[in-house]
GUBA-566784 format. One record per residue (C-alpha): residue in three letters; y, z, x. Coordinates in Angstrom, 3 decimals. Layout:
<pts>
- ala / Y / Z / X
...
</pts>
This chain:
<pts>
- met / 63.141 / 150.938 / 47.851
- glu / 62.119 / 150.700 / 51.520
- gln / 61.934 / 147.162 / 52.876
- trp / 58.570 / 145.985 / 54.159
- leu / 57.802 / 146.514 / 57.843
- asp / 55.554 / 143.635 / 58.877
- leu / 53.647 / 144.319 / 62.094
- arg / 51.120 / 141.481 / 61.813
- ser / 52.909 / 139.025 / 64.088
- asp / 56.272 / 137.891 / 65.414
- thr / 55.842 / 134.754 / 63.278
- val / 57.015 / 136.671 / 60.180
- thr / 60.692 / 136.847 / 61.126
- gln / 63.441 / 135.660 / 58.794
- pro / 66.196 / 133.386 / 60.135
- cys / 69.463 / 135.245 / 60.501
- ala / 72.649 / 134.213 / 58.701
- ala / 74.056 / 132.431 / 61.746
- met / 70.846 / 130.451 / 62.213
- arg / 70.802 / 129.500 / 58.531
- ser / 74.409 / 128.349 / 58.834
- ala / 73.564 / 126.188 / 61.851
- met / 70.681 / 124.646 / 59.937
- asn / 72.860 / 124.039 / 56.896
- val / 75.468 / 122.018 / 58.763
- ala / 73.156 / 120.237 / 61.233
- pro / 73.709 / 116.471 / 61.446
- val / 70.457 / 114.634 / 60.782
- gly / 68.850 / 111.222 / 61.066
- asp / 65.375 / 109.726 / 61.039
- asp / 63.570 / 111.345 / 63.948
- val / 60.637 / 108.918 / 63.815
- tyr / 63.161 / 106.267 / 64.834
- gly / 64.653 / 108.713 / 67.364
- asp / 67.871 / 108.839 / 65.332
- asp / 68.155 / 112.555 / 64.547
- pro / 70.987 / 113.896 / 66.735
- thr / 70.016 / 117.540 / 66.291
- val / 66.382 / 116.942 / 67.227
- asn / 67.549 / 114.960 / 70.245
- arg / 69.895 / 117.758 / 71.257
- leu / 67.120 / 120.346 / 70.940
- gln / 64.785 / 118.255 / 73.061
- glu / 67.420 / 117.658 / 75.738
- tyr / 68.411 / 121.331 / 75.802
- ala / 64.811 / 122.565 / 76.017
- ala / 63.900 / 120.092 / 78.758
- asp / 66.881 / 121.179 / 80.853
- leu / 66.300 / 124.879 / 80.164
- phe / 62.710 / 124.772 / 81.411
- gly / 63.223 / 122.167 / 84.117
- phe / 61.397 / 119.134 / 82.728
- glu / 62.322 / 115.489 / 82.289
- asp / 61.708 / 115.333 / 78.570
- ala / 60.639 / 117.267 / 75.483
- leu / 59.184 / 116.642 / 72.047
- phe / 59.781 / 118.649 / 68.867
- ala / 56.575 / 119.377 / 66.925
- pro / 55.936 / 121.202 / 63.652
- ser / 53.747 / 123.913 / 65.199
- gly / 52.422 / 125.403 / 68.408
- thr / 48.920 / 124.343 / 67.457
- gln / 50.077 / 120.729 / 67.229
- ser / 52.129 / 120.837 / 70.426
- asn / 49.134 / 122.223 / 72.343
- leu / 46.892 / 119.559 / 70.832
- leu / 49.412 / 116.846 / 71.756
- ala / 49.293 / 118.096 / 75.342
- leu / 45.501 / 118.085 / 75.480
- leu / 45.333 / 114.603 / 73.966
- ala / 47.969 / 113.265 / 76.365
- his / 46.316 / 114.788 / 79.438
- cys / 42.684 / 114.058 / 78.587
- gly / 40.653 / 111.175 / 77.214
- arg / 37.441 / 110.916 / 75.247
- gly / 34.633 / 112.603 / 77.183
- asp / 36.990 / 114.573 / 79.437
- glu / 37.139 / 118.352 / 79.533
- tyr / 39.698 / 121.085 / 80.040
- leu / 39.193 / 124.489 / 81.655
- val / 40.427 / 127.337 / 79.473
- gly / 40.078 / 131.098 / 79.069
- gln / 37.729 / 132.380 / 76.379
- glu / 40.593 / 134.414 / 74.903
- ala / 43.059 / 131.531 / 74.948
- his / 44.663 / 130.343 / 71.744
- thr / 43.940 / 126.678 / 72.515
- tyr / 40.219 / 127.454 / 72.674
- arg / 39.734 / 130.234 / 70.149
- tyr / 42.341 / 129.914 / 67.417
- glu / 43.213 / 126.232 / 67.003
- gly / 40.242 / 125.047 / 64.971
- gly / 38.539 / 123.179 / 67.787
- gly / 41.130 / 120.443 / 67.442
- ala / 40.708 / 119.018 / 70.940
- ala / 36.970 / 118.578 / 70.412
- val / 37.158 / 117.437 / 66.795
- leu / 40.132 / 115.081 / 67.053
- gly / 40.136 / 114.116 / 70.727
- ser / 36.471 / 114.298 / 71.794
- ile / 37.698 / 116.585 / 74.578
- gln / 35.219 / 119.196 / 75.733
- pro / 36.510 / 122.721 / 76.333
- gln / 34.990 / 124.594 / 79.250
- pro / 35.649 / 128.245 / 78.362
- ile / 35.806 / 130.737 / 81.227
- ile / 35.889 / 134.511 / 80.941
- asn / 39.356 / 136.051 / 81.153
- gln / 39.898 / 138.909 / 83.557
- pro / 41.239 / 142.222 / 82.185
- asp / 44.794 / 141.153 / 83.069
- gly / 44.408 / 137.908 / 81.111
- ser / 44.061 / 135.634 / 84.137
- ile / 41.105 / 133.416 / 84.996
- ala / 39.654 / 134.203 / 88.408
- leu / 40.491 / 131.502 / 90.939
- ala / 36.861 / 131.376 / 92.073
- asp / 35.791 / 130.780 / 88.474
- ile / 38.298 / 127.961 / 88.040
- glu / 36.987 / 126.245 / 91.153
- ser / 33.319 / 126.766 / 90.262
- tyr / 33.706 / 125.214 / 86.793
- ile / 35.283 / 121.972 / 88.008
- lys / 32.550 / 119.386 / 87.488
- pro / 31.308 / 117.039 / 90.209
- asp / 32.133 / 113.347 / 89.948
- asp / 28.794 / 112.567 / 88.342
- phe / 28.108 / 110.736 / 85.078
- his / 25.913 / 113.631 / 83.917
- phe / 29.052 / 115.713 / 83.435
- ala / 32.241 / 115.549 / 81.425
- arg / 35.208 / 114.745 / 83.664
- thr / 37.272 / 117.842 / 84.366
- lys / 40.896 / 116.803 / 83.896
- leu / 43.007 / 119.820 / 83.004
- leu / 43.519 / 123.531 / 83.547
- ala / 45.098 / 125.226 / 80.517
- leu / 46.574 / 128.711 / 80.906
- glu / 48.447 / 130.934 / 78.467
- asn / 51.421 / 133.230 / 79.151
- thr / 51.682 / 135.731 / 77.629
- ile / 48.041 / 136.053 / 76.585
- asn / 47.509 / 138.718 / 73.934
- gly / 50.740 / 140.275 / 75.149
- arg / 49.729 / 140.363 / 78.817
- leu / 51.770 / 138.762 / 81.576
- leu / 50.346 / 136.359 / 84.111
- pro / 51.736 / 137.335 / 87.531
- met / 53.956 / 134.681 / 89.074
- ala / 51.932 / 134.661 / 92.298
- tyr / 48.722 / 134.096 / 90.354
- val / 50.222 / 131.180 / 88.407
- gln / 51.322 / 129.562 / 91.659
- gln / 47.842 / 129.937 / 93.142
- ala / 46.020 / 128.724 / 90.023
- thr / 48.187 / 125.651 / 89.490
- ala / 48.087 / 124.783 / 93.198
- leu / 44.288 / 125.036 / 93.107
- ala / 44.124 / 122.778 / 90.061
- his / 46.472 / 120.188 / 91.535
- gly / 44.572 / 120.275 / 94.808
- lys / 41.429 / 119.348 / 92.896
- gly / 43.157 / 116.508 / 91.078
- leu / 43.635 / 118.312 / 87.762
- ser / 46.720 / 118.440 / 85.577
- thr / 48.023 / 121.789 / 84.320
- his / 49.207 / 122.866 / 80.883
- leu / 50.746 / 126.147 / 79.786
- asp / 50.427 / 127.405 / 76.258
- gly / 53.766 / 129.164 / 76.412
- ala / 53.956 / 130.318 / 72.816
- arg / 55.535 / 133.534 / 74.115
- val / 56.585 / 132.299 / 77.551
- cys / 60.150 / 133.493 / 76.935
- asn / 58.789 / 137.022 / 76.510
- ala / 57.157 / 136.641 / 79.904
- ala / 60.351 / 135.359 / 81.522
- val / 62.475 / 138.176 / 80.105
- lys / 59.979 / 140.870 / 81.067
- leu / 59.644 / 139.538 / 84.618
- gly / 63.404 / 139.005 / 84.933
- val / 63.108 / 135.332 / 85.823
- ser / 64.533 / 132.150 / 84.333
- pro / 62.673 / 129.832 / 81.951
- arg / 62.573 / 127.281 / 84.786
- asp / 60.935 / 129.789 / 87.100
- ile / 58.281 / 130.819 / 84.581
- ala / 57.324 / 127.155 / 83.982
- gln / 56.890 / 126.307 / 87.675
- gly / 53.564 / 124.704 / 88.568
- phe / 52.806 / 123.240 / 85.151
- asp / 52.792 / 119.573 / 84.243
- ser / 53.397 / 120.460 / 80.603
- val / 54.451 / 123.527 / 78.644
- ser / 54.378 / 124.257 / 74.919
- val / 57.089 / 126.683 / 73.765
- cys / 56.954 / 128.205 / 70.285
- leu / 60.312 / 128.589 / 68.548
- ser / 58.992 / 130.432 / 65.489
- lys / 57.560 / 133.557 / 67.095
- gly / 59.817 / 136.104 / 68.814
- leu / 62.656 / 133.605 / 69.064
- gly / 63.057 / 133.727 / 65.291
- ala / 63.196 / 130.091 / 64.190
- pro / 61.481 / 129.377 / 60.864
- val / 59.260 / 126.594 / 62.201
- gly / 58.523 / 124.440 / 65.231
- ser / 57.587 / 124.196 / 68.895
- val / 58.689 / 122.018 / 71.769
- leu / 56.382 / 120.309 / 74.224
- leu / 57.810 / 119.761 / 77.701
- gly / 56.741 / 117.319 / 80.387
- ser / 57.543 / 114.096 / 82.235
- arg / 58.963 / 111.109 / 80.365
- pro / 55.673 / 109.132 / 80.494
- phe / 53.750 / 112.205 / 79.320
- ile / 56.112 / 112.822 / 76.394
- lys / 55.967 / 109.131 / 75.467
- glu / 52.189 / 109.458 / 75.175
- ala / 52.494 / 112.742 / 73.269
- arg / 54.925 / 111.115 / 70.827
- arg / 52.319 / 108.469 / 70.001
- trp / 49.760 / 111.205 / 69.306
- arg / 52.289 / 113.134 / 67.211
- lys / 52.730 / 110.105 / 64.954
- met / 48.968 / 109.715 / 64.619
- leu / 48.555 / 113.378 / 63.684
- gly / 51.246 / 113.223 / 61.014
- gly / 53.784 / 115.229 / 62.998
- gly / 56.588 / 112.698 / 62.715
- met / 59.168 / 114.439 / 60.513
- arg / 62.076 / 112.370 / 59.264
- gln / 65.382 / 114.278 / 58.872
- ala / 63.983 / 117.105 / 60.972
- gly / 67.339 / 118.186 / 62.396
- ile / 67.589 / 120.872 / 59.731
- leu / 64.548 / 122.522 / 61.321
- ala / 65.494 / 121.633 / 64.890
- ala / 68.857 / 123.375 / 64.441
- gly / 67.017 / 126.664 / 63.920
- gly / 65.042 / 126.113 / 67.108
- leu / 68.143 / 125.179 / 69.066
- tyr / 69.927 / 128.305 / 67.861
- ala / 66.892 / 130.357 / 68.879
- leu / 66.892 / 129.006 / 72.433
- glu / 70.648 / 129.410 / 72.785
- his / 70.905 / 132.948 / 71.386
- asn / 67.594 / 134.769 / 71.089
- ile / 65.855 / 134.738 / 74.458
- gln / 67.414 / 137.770 / 76.156
- arg / 67.172 / 139.894 / 73.007
- leu / 63.371 / 139.815 / 73.408
- ala / 63.841 / 142.815 / 75.709
- glu / 64.602 / 144.866 / 72.588
- asp / 61.204 / 143.929 / 71.135
- his / 59.526 / 144.998 / 74.359
- asp / 61.339 / 148.339 / 74.311
- asn / 60.370 / 148.917 / 70.685
- ala / 56.727 / 148.180 / 71.438
- thr / 56.736 / 150.614 / 74.346
- tyr / 58.317 / 153.351 / 72.236
- phe / 55.954 / 152.735 / 69.312
- ala / 52.842 / 152.737 / 71.525
- thr / 53.941 / 155.861 / 73.390
- glu / 54.339 / 157.821 / 70.162
- leu / 51.052 / 156.597 / 68.692
- ala / 49.227 / 157.501 / 71.911
- lys / 50.059 / 161.181 / 71.260
- met / 47.919 / 161.179 / 68.091
- lys / 44.285 / 162.191 / 67.743
- asn / 41.306 / 159.896 / 67.208
- ile / 43.016 / 156.665 / 68.253
- lys / 43.339 / 154.848 / 71.562
- val / 46.474 / 152.846 / 72.285
- ser / 46.927 / 150.124 / 74.894
- thr / 50.052 / 150.074 / 77.057
- pro / 52.252 / 147.130 / 76.023
- gln / 53.642 / 144.789 / 78.649
- thr / 55.737 / 142.838 / 76.163
- asn / 55.860 / 143.004 / 72.356
- ile / 52.131 / 143.300 / 71.570
- phe / 49.789 / 146.240 / 71.820
- tyr / 46.473 / 147.334 / 70.345
- val / 45.340 / 150.481 / 68.574
- asp / 41.627 / 151.275 / 68.483
- val / 40.974 / 152.879 / 65.098
- pro / 37.632 / 154.379 / 63.927
- ser / 36.095 / 151.752 / 61.649
- phe / 35.338 / 154.236 / 58.871
- val / 39.033 / 155.022 / 58.369
- cys / 40.290 / 151.429 / 58.347
- lys / 40.331 / 151.024 / 54.570
- gly / 42.003 / 154.362 / 53.968
- leu / 44.632 / 153.706 / 56.637
- asn / 45.313 / 150.246 / 55.275
- asp / 45.769 / 151.647 / 51.766
- val / 48.256 / 154.239 / 53.017
- leu / 50.190 / 151.653 / 55.007
- glu / 50.378 / 149.336 / 51.986
- leu / 51.627 / 152.185 / 49.802
- thr / 54.371 / 152.887 / 52.334
- arg / 55.283 / 149.172 / 52.604
- ile / 53.870 / 148.552 / 56.067
- arg / 51.847 / 145.392 / 56.662
- val / 49.159 / 145.085 / 59.334
- ser / 46.080 / 142.927 / 59.856
- met / 43.701 / 145.869 / 59.628
- ser / 40.864 / 145.946 / 62.121
- pro / 39.136 / 148.569 / 64.269
- arg / 41.125 / 146.954 / 67.071
- leu / 44.479 / 146.800 / 65.350
- arg / 47.093 / 144.477 / 66.826
- ile / 50.698 / 145.569 / 66.426
- val / 53.542 / 143.145 / 67.160
- thr / 57.232 / 144.016 / 67.304
- his / 59.927 / 141.424 / 66.658
- met / 63.581 / 140.955 / 65.701
- asp / 62.990 / 142.230 / 62.163
- thr / 61.336 / 145.414 / 63.461
- arg / 64.147 / 147.953 / 63.415
- arg / 63.845 / 151.242 / 65.281
- glu / 64.228 / 153.220 / 62.031
- asp / 61.300 / 151.276 / 60.552
- ile / 59.198 / 152.113 / 63.597
- glu / 60.095 / 155.779 / 63.158
- arg / 58.874 / 155.545 / 59.572
- ala / 55.605 / 153.948 / 60.688
- ile / 55.095 / 156.635 / 63.332
- thr / 55.461 / 159.277 / 60.628
- val / 52.899 / 157.528 / 58.396
- phe / 50.389 / 157.207 / 61.230
- gly / 51.028 / 160.815 / 62.252
- asp / 50.478 / 162.136 / 58.720
- phe / 47.248 / 160.153 / 58.448
- phe / 45.723 / 161.122 / 61.781
- gly / 47.098 / 164.664 / 61.809
</pts>
């Protein structure tokens, strides 16, 4: 029987045998006390890799982003964020609900950036009628799109010049670094904090790391405890994340190549429109009246998608080229 091809996200990956072995033998301790050697090693490695003073291991990207917002902003403050950004749209309103932090959403440009003029115009005056603007939050990649390095430099410099801090939701920042051919340190330049997901394209089963200065991470650690993110013998999980950072960054180029090949072949078919992938994510516009039929066919052929008229397809380490060929055949038979 064919194995399932899961195109819903790069969060669906299974840890490889070597990663499982590293997790199995990882030395552990109580991380709430700071005693877990594997967690400490992961945090030290990640901080050095991305060029920060310190790091904090968190159970999820949603929590690590929330920790950053809570550490940067206080009650009644606000953060500037793109309307398409994960921190604004897909994290349950956590900053507002749990931190009394007001989001100021701003329209994203077609390339995923926020126009510099818009950033400047949405910074509130120092007036008690307004929430205090404290933070600019960007995302890279955003829906698979890369933020240009020059733009990031300009946006973060603008924010700092106006007295704001800067945070990067870098769930897929390693994809951005690999695609642009730069180091993790280079891609993180200009940000006061960065959240890096270990359980997406990097292949770890769970976890993210939050990066920043030592005082910032000390504050984030307090918030992590309050939010229930203090995990005791967490080294078993941290070992998977450490393996991912040590071994799985450069292989992201394979995911990008697979996405490009997949999208190119689908673009040859009738009645669908396919976006051009920059990294490992692309979109297929499918007529709404065929969605159910297409989904049924894909399920029958053991292909999983999150069916929508704007269908997101994500390639990852468990997306083999032969599986993509099979999916291309299924799509081709359906659309003729």
